[in-house]
N, C-alpha and C positions, 0 to 999 in steps of 0.2 A: 765441285761435287766430291772430289777424291782426296781432299787434304787430310782428312782423318785417317783413311786407310793407308796413305803413304807413310804415316808415322809408324806403321807396323813393321817396316823394313828399315835397315840401317846401314848395310854394307854396300859399297859401290866398287866393283871390280873395274879394271882399266876400261876406258871408253872404247866402245865398238858399236857397229851398226847392228841393232837388234831388230830393226823393222822387217828384215827379210827372213828371220828365223820363224819356225813353226810355233804355234801355241804350245805344243807339247814340249818342245825344246826350252821355251821360255820358262814354263812352269817347273821343269826339272832343274833348270839353272837356278831358279829361286830356291827350290827345296834343298838342293845340295850345296849351293854356294852363297845363299842369302843375297843373291844379285838383285839389288834394289831396282836397277834400271830394267831388268827383265820383268819384274813385277809391275813397274810403271807402264811398260809397253803392253802388257796384258790388259791393264785397266784402260789404257787409251783405246785399244782395239774394241773392247766390249762396253765401254762406258755408255755410249749413246744407245747401242742395241739393247743392252740389258735394262737400262733405265726406262727406255720406251716400253719394253715388254712389261715391266713391273708397274709402270704408271697406267698402261692400258688395262692391265688386269685388276689392279687395286682401285683405279679411278681417283687417286688422291696423290698429289705431288709430294706431300710430306711423308706419307707412308712409303711411297716409291723410293724416296731418298734414303729413308731408314733401312728399307730392304736391300737397297743397293750397297750401302755401307756394310750392312751385315753380311752380305754375300761375299765381299772381298776380305772381310775379317775372317770369315770361315775358310776362305782360300788360304789365307796366311796361316791359320791354325792347323789346317788339314793337308797342307801341301805335301807333307811327307807320307801321307796315307794314299796319295794319288797312285792309281794303278797305271803303270807306264804303257800298258797296252790299250788304254782307253782314250778316246778323243776328248779334248778339253772342252769343246763347245757344249755338248750335251751335259757334261759334268757340271759346268757353270750354271746351266739352266736348271739342273736338278737342285743345286744349292739355292739359287734365286727363288725357285718355286716354293721350296720348303720355308725360306725366310718370309715370303709373302703370306703363306698359309699361317705360319706362326703369328705374324702380325695381325692378321684378321681375327685369329682366335683370341688374342690378347687385347684387341681393340674392338669390342663388340659393337660399338656404335658405328664402326666403319663396315661397309658391306662391299663385296666385289660387285662392281657395276659395269656398264657397257664398255665394250672394247673400244668404242669411239669417243669416250669422254675426253681423253687428252687431246684428240684432234680438234674437238670443238673449242676447248679452252684456249688453244693457241692460234686459232683461226685457220689452221691447216686442215685440208680434207684428204691428204695423201693416204692416211691410214684407212680411209673408207673405201678406196678404190677396189681392193680385192673382193670385199663383201658387196659393194654396189654392183659388181659384175654378176652377182647371184640373182639379180632381178630377172624374172622369167623372160626368155628370149622369144617366146611365141605370142607375147602380148604386144600391144602397140608400144612404140618407143617410149620408155619411162620418162625421158627428158621432155617429151612432148606432152605428157600427162601430169607430171609432178614437177614442181620447181625444186631446186637443189635442197632447200631447207626441209621440204616435205619428204624428200627422198631420204635425207639423213635421219629425220625423225622416225621414218618407217624402219630403217635399218637398225637404229638404236632400240626401238621398241621390240623388234624381232630378237635381237641379241639378248635383251633383258629377260626374255622368256626361257633362255637356255640354262639348265643347271650347270654347276661348275665342272662336273665330270665331262660334259660336252664342250663347254666354253674353253677350258684349258687346252685340249688337243687342237681345237679350231684355231686359237690364237697362235700356237706354236707352228702349226703347219701352214695356215693360210696367211697369217700376218707376219710372222717372223721368218717364213720361208724355210722352215726346218724340214728335213727329210723325215719320213714316217719312222724309220728306225731310230733316228736321233731323238725324236719326240718321245718314242716309247722308252728309251733309256732315261731321258730327262724326267719322265713321269713315273718311272718304275712299274710300267705295265706292259703286257705283251704287245708285240707289233700288230697282231690281228685286232686287238682291242682298240688301239689307236685308230686304225683304218675304219673300223666299224663305227666308232664314236664320231669321227670326222664326217663320215658318210651320213650318219643320223643327224648331226648338227646342220649340215648343209641342206638336207632334205627338209628339216623343220623350218629353217630360215626361208627356203624357197617357197614353201607352202604358206608361211605367214606373210611374206612379201607379196606373193601372188594375190592373196586375199585382200591385202590392203590396197594394192594397185587396182584391182577390179572395183573396189569400193570407191576409190578416187575417180576412176573413169566414169562410173555410174553417176556419181554426184555432179560430174561435169557435163553430163549430157542433158 
């Protein structure tokens, strides 16, 4: 996945263990010394996490790959503009989000789709767990009423109803495990706005899932 972006750096300072260094230290080392191994360590740390985020948001492996490559090319180009007082993780997510939005704008036939698309395509349901937990707790056990395929379909359909302004904060906070403050920095919006949008997104999902669960229970009686 990262062959292209590795070509962006060329110097290799003497070998040392970079795995214990902070993200911020690695980025500054690359910016000041063109330390290729520092750049590679950053890519290694965030390769899976950022690619998963991009694929979940874009719903397309090819677009996610392009956005991922674009993200680290931007890191290469903008590393000297990095504010030393800023955490690297939300900075990377801000770049990745902008890359994804730009790709969607330039590829009109592609639309941002369900958070769970990637999980279905590779047979894994791990990404569904946080959202599956949103199924109403005061109803009969969902697993007793719906099989796993129906549950996934209900979650996917519910997420599909969310506008991007609600979907993006939800993905960052609930799926990527990002703190509200970091999500706000990544999206360039106030902290209170992130909290409000996540709250609204969760409430909408719960209402939609509750309605679908009740329909399924009624049909089964």
